[in-house]
C-alpha positions as CSV (number, residue, x, y, z in Angstrom):
1,X,13.1,17.4,6.7
2,X,11.3,16.5,9.9
3,X,9.7,13.4,8.2
4,X,13.1,12.3,6.8
5,X,14.7,12.7,10.2
6,X,12.0,10.8,11.9
7,X,12.2,8.0,9.4
8,X,16.0,7.6,9.9
9,X,15.6,7.6,13.7
10,X,12.8,5.1,13.5
11,X,14.7,2.9,11.2
12,X,17.7,2.9,13.6
13,X,15.4,1.8,16.4
14,X,14.0,-1.1,14.4
15,X,17.2,-3.0,14.3
16,X,17.9,-2.9,18.0
17,X,18.9,-6.1,19.8
18,X,15.9,-8.3,20.3
19,X,14.6,-8.4,23.9
20,X,13.0,-11.4,25.5
21,X,9.3,-11.9,24.9
22,X,6.9,-11.1,27.7
23,X,3.3,-12.2,28.1
24,X,1.4,-8.9,28.6
25,X,-2.0,-8.2,29.9
26,X,-4.2,-6.1,27.6
27,X,-7.9,-5.6,26.9
28,X,-8.8,-8.4,24.5
29,X,-12.5,-8.5,23.3
30,X,-13.8,-11.4,21.3
31,X,-16.8,-11.1,19.0
32,X,-19.0,-13.0,16.6
33,X,-20.8,-11.5,13.6
34,X,-24.6,-11.9,13.7
35,X,-25.4,-15.0,11.8
36,X,-22.0,-16.6,12.1
37,X,-22.0,-20.4,12.2
38,X,-21.0,-22.4,15.2
39,X,-19.6,-25.6,13.6
40,X,-15.9,-26.3,13.3
41,X,-14.5,-24.2,10.4
42,X,-17.3,-21.7,10.6
43,X,-17.4,-18.4,12.5
44,X,-15.9,-14.9,12.3
45,X,-12.5,-13.8,11.0
46,X,-11.4,-10.2,11.6
47,X,-8.9,-9.1,8.9
48,X,-8.3,-5.4,9.3
49,X,-8.7,-2.3,11.5
50,X,-8.2,1.3,10.6
51,X,-7.1,4.2,12.7
52,X,-10.7,5.0,13.7
53,X,-11.2,1.5,15.1
54,X,-13.5,0.2,12.3
55,X,-12.9,-3.5,11.8
56,X,-13.5,-5.5,8.6
57,X,-13.5,-9.2,7.9
58,X,-15.8,-12.0,6.9
59,X,-17.7,-14.9,8.4
60,X,-19.1,-18.3,7.5
61,X,-22.8,-18.9,8.4
62,X,-24.4,-22.2,9.4
63,X,-24.9,-23.0,5.7
64,X,-21.2,-22.5,4.9
65,X,-22.0,-19.3,3.0
66,X,-19.4,-16.5,3.6
67,X,-20.3,-12.8,4.0
68,X,-18.2,-9.7,4.6
69,X,-18.7,-7.4,7.5
70,X,-17.9,-4.1,9.0
71,X,-17.8,-3.6,12.8
72,X,-17.9,-0.1,14.3
73,X,-16.0,0.8,17.5
74,X,-19.2,0.5,19.5
75,X,-19.8,-3.0,18.2
76,X,-22.4,-2.5,15.5
77,X,-22.2,-4.8,12.5
78,X,-22.9,-4.2,8.8
79,X,-23.0,-7.2,6.5
80,X,-21.3,-6.8,3.1
81,X,-22.6,-8.8,0.1
82,X,-22.4,-7.4,-3.4
83,X,-25.3,-8.1,-5.7
84,X,-25.0,-11.5,-7.3
85,X,-22.6,-12.9,-4.6
86,X,-22.9,-16.4,-3.4
87,X,-19.9,-16.0,-1.1
88,X,-18.1,-12.7,-0.1
89,X,-14.7,-12.1,1.4
90,X,-13.9,-8.6,2.7
91,X,-10.1,-8.3,2.8
92,X,-9.0,-4.6,2.6
93,X,-9.9,-1.4,4.4
94,X,-8.6,2.2,4.2
95,X,-8.8,5.1,6.6
96,X,-11.8,6.5,4.7
97,X,-13.8,3.4,5.4
98,X,-13.7,2.0,1.8
99,X,-13.7,-1.8,1.7
100,X,-12.3,-4.1,-1.0
101,X,-12.8,-7.8,-1.4
102,X,-13.9,-10.5,-3.8
103,X,-16.9,-12.7,-4.3
104,X,-18.0,-15.8,-6.1
105,X,-21.0,-15.6,-8.5
106,X,-23.5,-18.4,-9.2
107,X,-21.1,-19.9,-11.8
108,X,-18.3,-20.0,-9.3
109,X,-16.3,-17.2,-10.9
110,X,-14.5,-14.7,-8.7
111,X,-14.9,-10.9,-9.1
112,X,-13.4,-8.0,-7.2
113,X,-15.4,-5.3,-5.5
114,X,-14.9,-2.0,-3.7
115,X,-17.6,-0.7,-1.3
116,X,-17.5,3.0,-0.8
117,X,-18.0,4.6,2.6
118,X,-21.6,5.4,1.6
119,X,-22.3,1.8,1.0
120,X,-22.3,1.8,-2.8
121,X,-20.6,-1.1,-4.6
122,X,-18.4,-1.2,-7.7
123,X,-17.4,-4.6,-9.1
124,X,-14.6,-5.2,-11.5
125,X,-12.5,-7.9,-13.3
126,X,-8.9,-7.7,-14.2
127,X,-8.1,-8.0,-18.0
128,X,-7.1,-11.6,-18.7
129,X,-8.9,-13.1,-15.6
130,X,-10.3,-16.6,-16.2
131,X,-14.0,-17.0,-16.6
132,X,-14.4,-20.6,-15.5
133,X,-15.5,-22.0,-12.1
134,X,-12.9,-21.2,-9.5
135,X,-11.0,-18.6,-11.5
136,X,-11.2,-14.9,-11.7
137,X,-10.2,-11.7,-9.9
138,X,-9.1,-11.3,-6.2
139,X,-9.1,-7.9,-4.5
140,X,-7.2,-7.5,-1.2
141,X,-5.4,-4.2,-0.6
142,X,-6.7,-0.6,-0.9
143,X,-4.7,2.5,0.1
144,X,-6.0,5.9,1.3
145,X,-6.1,7.3,-2.2
146,X,-8.5,4.5,-3.4
147,X,-6.0,2.5,-5.4
148,X,-6.3,-1.3,-5.2
149,X,-3.6,-3.9,-5.7
150,X,-4.2,-7.7,-5.8
151,X,-4.0,-10.5,-8.3
152,X,-6.0,-12.7,-10.7
153,X,-5.9,-16.2,-12.1
154,X,-6.0,-16.7,-15.8
155,X,-7.7,-19.5,-17.9
156,X,-4.5,-21.7,-17.5
157,X,-4.5,-21.3,-13.7
158,X,-1.5,-18.9,-13.6
159,X,-1.6,-16.0,-11.2
160,X,-0.8,-12.4,-12.2
161,X,-0.9,-9.2,-10.2
162,X,-2.6,-5.8,-11.0
163,X,-2.9,-2.3,-9.8
164,X,-6.3,-0.6,-10.1
165,X,-6.1,3.2,-10.1
166,X,-8.8,5.3,-8.3
167,X,-10.3,6.0,-11.8
168,X,-10.7,2.3,-12.5
169,X,-7.8,1.9,-14.9
170,X,-6.1,-1.5,-14.3
171,X,-2.4,-2.3,-15.0
172,X,-1.3,-5.9,-14.8
173,X,2.2,-7.1,-14.1
174,X,4.3,-10.2,-13.3
175,X,7.5,-10.5,-11.3
176,X,10.3,-11.5,-13.6
177,X,11.1,-14.8,-11.8
178,X,7.5,-15.9,-11.5
179,X,6.6,-19.4,-12.7
180,X,4.1,-19.9,-15.5
181,X,2.6,-23.2,-14.4
182,X,-0.8,-23.9,-13.0
183,X,-0.9,-22.4,-9.4
184,X,2.3,-20.5,-9.9
185,X,2.7,-16.7,-10.6
186,X,2.7,-13.4,-8.8
187,X,0.7,-12.4,-5.7
188,X,0.1,-9.2,-3.7
189,X,-0.1,-9.2,0.0
190,X,-3.6,-9.0,1.5
191,X,-4.8,-6.0,3.5
192,X,-1.5,-4.1,3.5
193,X,0.2,-4.9,0.3
194,X,-0.1,-1.3,-1.1
195,X,1.1,1.9,0.6
196,X,-0.1,5.4,-0.1
197,X,3.0,6.1,-2.3
198,X,1.9,3.3,-4.6
199,X,4.6,0.8,-3.7
200,X,3.3,-2.8,-3.8
201,X,4.7,-5.7,-1.8
202,X,4.0,-9.4,-2.5
203,X,5.6,-12.7,-3.5
204,X,5.7,-15.1,-6.3
205,X,5.9,-18.8,-6.8
206,X,8.8,-19.7,-9.2
207,X,9.0,-22.7,-11.5
208,X,10.3,-24.9,-8.6
209,X,7.3,-24.0,-6.4
210,X,9.5,-21.9,-4.1
211,X,8.5,-18.5,-2.8
212,X,10.4,-15.2,-3.4
213,X,9.3,-11.7,-2.4
214,X,9.0,-8.6,-4.6
215,X,8.5,-4.9,-4.3
216,X,7.0,-2.9,-7.2
217,X,7.9,0.8,-7.2
218,X,5.3,3.4,-8.4
219,X,7.2,3.6,-11.7
220,X,6.7,-0.1,-12.3
221,X,10.3,-1.2,-11.4
222,X,10.2,-4.6,-9.6
223,X,12.9,-5.7,-7.1
224,X,13.0,-9.3,-6.2
225,X,14.0,-10.5,-2.8
226,X,15.0,-13.6,-0.9
227,X,16.2,-13.5,2.7
228,X,19.4,-15.2,3.6
229,X,18.8,-18.7,4.8
230,X,15.6,-19.1,2.8
231,X,15.0,-22.6,1.5
232,X,14.8,-23.2,-2.3
233,X,12.5,-26.3,-2.3
234,X,8.7,-26.3,-3.0
235,X,6.8,-24.3,-0.4
236,X,10.0,-22.8,1.0
237,X,11.6,-19.3,0.5
238,X,10.7,-15.7,1.4
239,X,7.4,-13.8,1.1
240,X,6.5,-10.3,2.0
241,X,3.4,-9.9,4.2
242,X,3.0,-6.1,4.5
243,X,4.4,-2.7,3.6
244,X,3.8,0.6,5.5
245,X,4.0,4.2,4.5
246,X,7.7,4.4,5.6
247,X,8.4,1.7,3.0
248,X,9.3,-0.8,5.7
249,X,8.3,-4.3,4.9
250,X,7.9,-7.5,6.9
251,X,7.3,-11.1,6.0
252,X,8.2,-14.7,6.5
253,X,11.3,-16.7,5.6
254,X,10.9,-20.5,5.5
255,X,14.2,-22.3,5.7
256,X,15.2,-25.7,4.2
257,X,13.9,-27.5,7.3
258,X,10.5,-25.9,6.9
259,X,10.9,-23.6,9.9
260,X,9.4,-20.1,9.7
261,X,11.3,-17.0,10.7
262,X,10.1,-13.4,10.7
263,X,12.0,-10.6,9.0
264,X,12.0,-6.8,8.8
265,X,13.4,-5.0,5.7
266,X,14.3,-1.3,5.6
267,X,14.0,0.7,2.3
268,X,17.8,0.6,1.8
269,X,17.7,-3.2,1.9
270,X,19.0,-3.6,5.5
271,X,17.5,-6.8,6.9
272,X,16.9,-8.2,10.4
273,X,15.4,-11.6,11.0
274,X,13.7,-12.5,14.3
275,X,12.1,-15.4,16.1
276,X,9.6,-15.2,18.9
277,X,10.8,-16.9,22.1
278,X,8.5,-19.9,22.5
279,X,8.1,-20.6,18.8
280,X,8.6,-24.2,17.8
281,X,11.6,-25.4,15.9
282,X,9.9,-28.1,13.7
283,X,8.6,-28.2,10.2
284,X,5.7,-25.8,9.8
285,X,6.4,-24.1,13.1
286,X,8.1,-20.8,14.0
287,X,7.4,-17.1,13.5
288,X,5.2,-15.5,10.8
289,X,4.5,-11.7,10.7
290,X,1.3,-10.5,9.2
291,X,1.3,-6.7,9.3
292,X,3.4,-3.7,10.0
293,X,1.8,-0.3,10.9
294,X,3.1,3.2,10.2
295,X,4.9,3.3,13.6
296,X,6.9,0.2,12.6
297,X,5.2,-2.1,15.1
298,X,4.8,-5.7,13.7
299,X,2.1,-8.2,14.6
300,X,1.8,-11.8,13.6
301,X,1.5,-15.4,14.7
302,X,4.0,-17.9,16.1
303,X,3.4,-21.6,16.2
304,X,4.8,-23.5,19.2
305,X,6.2,-27.1,19.3
306,X,2.6,-28.5,19.8
307,X,1.3,-26.7,16.7
308,X,-0.7,-24.1,18.6
309,X,-1.0,-20.6,17.3
310,X,-0.2,-17.6,19.5
311,X,-0.1,-13.8,18.8
312,X,2.8,-11.5,19.1
313,X,3.6,-7.8,18.8
314,X,7.1,-6.6,18.0
315,X,7.8,-3.0,19.0
316,X,10.0,-0.7,17.0
317,X,12.8,-1.2,19.6
318,X,12.7,-5.0,19.0
319,X,11.0,-6.0,22.2
320,X,8.3,-8.7,21.7
321,X,5.0,-9.2,23.6
322,X,3.1,-12.4,23.2
323,X,-0.6,-12.8,23.9
324,X,-3.6,-15.2,23.5
325,X,-7.3,-14.5,23.1
326,X,-9.3,-15.7,26.1
327,X,-11.3,-18.3,24.2
328,X,-8.4,-19.6,22.1
329,X,-8.0,-23.4,22.0
330,X,-4.8,-25.1,22.9
331,X,-4.8,-28.0,20.5
332,X,-2.8,-28.4,17.2
333,X,-4.0,-25.8,14.7
334,X,-6.1,-23.9,17.3
335,X,-5.2,-20.7,19.1
336,X,-4.7,-17.0,18.3
337,X,-4.0,-15.6,14.8
338,X,-3.5,-11.8,14.6
339,X,-4.0,-10.3,11.1
340,X,-3.4,-6.5,11.4
341,X,-2.6,-3.6,13.7
342,X,-3.4,0.1,13.5
343,X,-1.7,3.3,14.5
344,X,-3.4,3.3,17.9
345,X,-1.8,-0.1,18.7
346,X,-5.0,-2.1,18.4
347,X,-4.6,-5.6,16.9
348,X,-7.4,-7.7,15.2
349,X,-7.5,-11.3,14.1
350,X,-9.2,-14.5,14.8
351,X,-9.1,-17.1,17.5
352,X,-9.9,-20.8,17.0
353,X,-11.5,-22.4,20.0
354,X,-11.3,-26.0,21.2
355,X,-14.2,-26.9,19.0
356,X,-12.6,-25.4,15.9
357,X,-14.9,-22.4,15.7
358,X,-13.5,-19.1,14.6
359,X,-14.1,-15.9,16.6
360,X,-13.0,-12.3,15.9
361,X,-10.9,-10.4,18.4
362,X,-9.6,-7.0,19.0
363,X,-6.7,-6.3,21.4
364,X,-6.3,-2.8,22.8
365,X,-3.1,-1.7,24.6
């Protein structure tokens, strides 16, 4: 009863009137994985942080080879490369310290992996995954029970999603409205697309090339979603980005003018859309959430009228705080790109400097 009451109270707060954004001072630390390259497009990308402050992500070295990493709260790094990998992306992390991701082998085929907290690796492939160069199995979200949700690309280039149980059993599925052409299909959100109850959030590309969101319940029921005002043209529409353990979801809605808007959806379907003050109003600009934590705080990126990326944090009461990493560039395509936030309020992501090099950052309140 206490949990249910807290959920209802929290949900009521979520849909408060939006307050003006404020630029807040906080402790922002930037970092680079050992061996990260220093050319434009190379460097370090922080993807996730758990409640204990462990950070996970990947980096490109000077030879354009990618490697996963773990960073402890005291700044120690561990490189993550499954056996046989020629390029590794670490994309999911749970509270136990298990990491999931995917890697390319010498033939250019993609495989999923899970790295246990003790450092042992298990690799896997979804049934039906393609076995040609550039095809295969992605792995991006893991919950605290060890279940994994992501997607794979078949031999025809169509994407399908899957749920991998802790015992290794894989169940595949497709959203009913998903397209069946090359590059179309069903996708699961990275890092936080699976909650501990087993609900999956994601999106699909329909036959028109437009995006629509979906939620898959633990019993396999799929609910499709499109926010009011979403465009229906290629590349437009609605897509979920994250689901928390209160079954709250957040994501991005692109309208018919190509402008991005953030949204927050309650379990009963109640929806609020929001835009960060300072976000641009042109095609490819606007507000794009990336993660919602279990306290209903949302982080993400907004793109201004000059095409520069900035970070934001939306509190449960609707107030918005904006921020920039200290080394973030101020040119088109540069700036600060948050990826996830934990229960302690820490935010991680990457900044792109004036030379186009990526650096990880952690922002602590």
